N, C-alpha and C positions, 0 to 999 in steps of 0.2 A: 186785923187778923182775920183770915178767911179759912174756911174749911170746905173741902171737896168730898162729896160722897155720891154713891150710885143712887140713881132715882129708884125709888121703891115701886113705882107704877110701871115703868117701861123696862126696868132692869138694865138700863144703860144702852138700850138699843135706839132710843130716840123715837120710838114708835109705840103706840098703844093700840092693840087690836080690840075693837069693841064687839065685833061679830065674828066669833071663832068658826072656822071651817070644820065641818063634821069629820072630814077625811084626815086632815093633817093636824087638827087641834090647834090651828093657828101657828104652827111651826113653818109652814110653807113648803114642807117636804113630806113625801109619803114613801115609806119603806116597802119595797116590793121585791119579788123574786123573778128572775128571768134566766133563760138559757142562752149561753154564748158558746161559740165554737173556739176551741183552743188548739193551736197547732203544736203537737208534741214532736220534738226533734228526734230524728233517728239515732239509736244508740243510747237512749236514756236508760238508766238503771233503776232498780227498785229502791224506793225511798227518796228519790230525787225531788227537789223542790223547784217549782216554776212560779214566776212572778207575772201577774197580769195587771198592768198599770190601769188606774182609774176605775177599777171595779170593786173597790172596797167601800167602807162606810164613809158617810159625809160628816165632816166636822161642823158643829152647830154654829160656831162663831165665824170661821173662815169660809164656810160653805164649800170646802174643797173635798174632793173624793180621795180616799186612800187607795191602796193596792190590794189585790187579792192574791194570796199565796196558795198554790196547789201542791199537795204532797202526792206523788205518783206511786201507785202500786202496780207493778208489772205482773200480769197474770202469766204463769208458766204454760208453755205449750206441751201437751202430753208427749212424752218420749224424748223431749229435748231439754237439756239444762245448760246453763251458761256459766262460764268461768272467764271473767275478763271480757275480751273481745271474741273469744272462741266459743262455739257451740258444740255440744257433745250429744251423741246418740248411740244406743246399743243396736246392733244389727245381727239378727239370727241368720246363720248360713248353714245349710246342710253340708255334711262332710264330703259328699260327692261334689258339690259346688265348690267347696274349698280346695279340693284336689284339682279339679279340671278348670276352675274359673268360670265366672258367669257375669251377668249384668243384672243388678237388682234395682227396683224402683224404691226410692227413699223419699221421705217427707222432709222438706226444708222450709225455712221461713219464706222462701220465694216460690213455694209450690213443690210439686212432685218432680224429681229429677232422676236420671239414670246414673247409677254408681257402678263403676267397673271393678269387679273382684278379680284380682290376678290369680293365676294358677299357683297352687301350693300355699295358699293363704293360711296362716297359723292362728290358733286361738289367742285372743287378746291383742292381735295385731291392729294397728291404727291406720285407717285409710282416710286421707284428707281431701276435702273438696275446697280448693282455694277460693278466697274472696266470697264465701257463702256464710260468713259469720255476722258479727255485730259491727256496724259502722262506728267509727270514732267521732264523738261529738265535736271535738276540737279540730279534727282534720278530716274533712269529708272524703279525701282521696284514700284514706286508710280504712281497711275493713278486715275483720278477723276471718278465721276459717271454720268450717263445719267438719268436725272429726268424728268418724264412726268407729266404734269399738266392736271388733268382730267376735261373735260368740258362735263357735262351731258346735253344732248340735250332733251328738253321737246317739244313734238310735239304740234303745234298750231291747227291743223285740225285732228280730229279723225273720223273714220267711226262709224256707229251705233254699229257694233259688238265690236269695240275697246272701245267705250264709255260704253257699257253695262258691259264689263269685268272690266273696271277700277272702275265703280260704285260698282260692287260686291266686288272688293278688298277693296274699301273704307269702305263698310259696314262691312266686316270682321274685318278690322282694328279697327273700332269704337266699335264693340262688344268685341274684345280682350282688348281694352283700358278700357272699362267699367268694365269688370271682374277684371282687375288689380286694378282699383280704389276701387271697392267694397271690395276686399280682403285687400287692404291697409287700408280702413275705418274700417274693422273688427279688424285688428291688432291694429289700433289706439284706438278703443273702449276698447279693452282688456287692452291696456297699461294704459288708463285713469282709468279703474277699479282697476288695480293693484296698481297704485300710492297711492291712499288714504289708501289702505290696508297696504302697506309698511310703510307709515307715521304713521298709527295707531299703528303698532307693535313697531316702534322705539320710540314713545312717551310714552310708558309704559302703553298702553291700557286704556286711560282715557275715561270717558263717553262722553265728548264733541267731541272727535275724532270719536267715534263710531256713534254719531248722524250725523256727517258730511258725513259718509260713506252711511248711509241710504238715506240722501237727494241727494247724488251724484248719487246713483243707480236709484232713482226715476226720476231724471232729465234725465238720459240717456235713460230710458225706454220710455219717452215721445217723444223722437226724432224720426222722420220719417226716419229710416234707416233699412236696412236688419237685421233681427235677427241673433245673433251669432249662430254658429253651435252647435249641441247637446253636443259634447265633451267639448266645451268651457263652456256651461252653467253648465254642471256637475262639472267641475273643480272649477268654481267660487262659486257654491253652497257649495261645500266641504270646500273651503277656508272661506266663510262667516260663515258656521257652526262652524268651528274650532275657528274662531275669537270670536264668541259669547261665546263659552265655556271658552276660555281664559279670556274674560272680566268678566264672572261670577265668575271664580276662583279668579281673581284679587279683585273683590268686596268683596267676602267672606273673603279673606285673610286680606283685609284692615279693615273689621269689627272686626276680631279677634284681630288684633293689637290694634285697638281702645279700645276694651274691656279690654285688658291687661293693657293699659296705665291708664284706669279709676280705675281698681281694685288695682293697685300698690299704689297710694296715700292713699286709704282707709286703706290698710294693714299697711302702715307706721304710719298713725295716730293712729290706734288701738294699735300698738306696743308701741308708745310713751306714751299713756295713761296708759297702763299696767305697764310700768316701773315707772311712777310716783306713 
């Protein structure tokens, strides 16, 4: 019968250190700190974990080094926030620049760039700079966009000169809107005149429909609206004249048919009497 146990002197290492080193205490290893360079891949997000092989603690028995794990904290750039692969920024634009358009210098992750503001830019509009966002870690060819949210600044205090110019602009805008409404009303009046004419032609040119046209035109003339242009009046007059002629022809044709129907029974009756 045999019994195996660990040596109490060497601890199973097979070696006994008689003169201990003052630095390592006889362990043969000294723990120290050193700086290393780590390559952070583009597109890494906040809270991501990176593994650095062979930079961890050393196992006493196997004398093998473990791995070092780094938890990354991404520091935000002022004025830029991230959502997925896209970057967002707010951009203040003066109302005159929003109306006329301009070129603004903006800050991106690749430095200062020129951003084209189109004329008529609206508050809250999004202007995109393609391929200026965050790269995809898994696909190096894919990159997000940098989107700028436009904030149109309206001044609270205006000088007398500025107020005069703005009032002139408002007056011009009101005049142009009035002309557009007037032209739209003229087109609407023409459409209302055309509708009964079309209905009249589709219904077989009946007398009742024709009467409704005359009442419609009378009602339209009584409205306090700008008179249609001369070409429009000429066209409508020609259409109404043609309609009257067609109605007259229709009435004459109806009378002829009616006379034929009345003559035919008399002819049949005369024929029957003759045969008898």
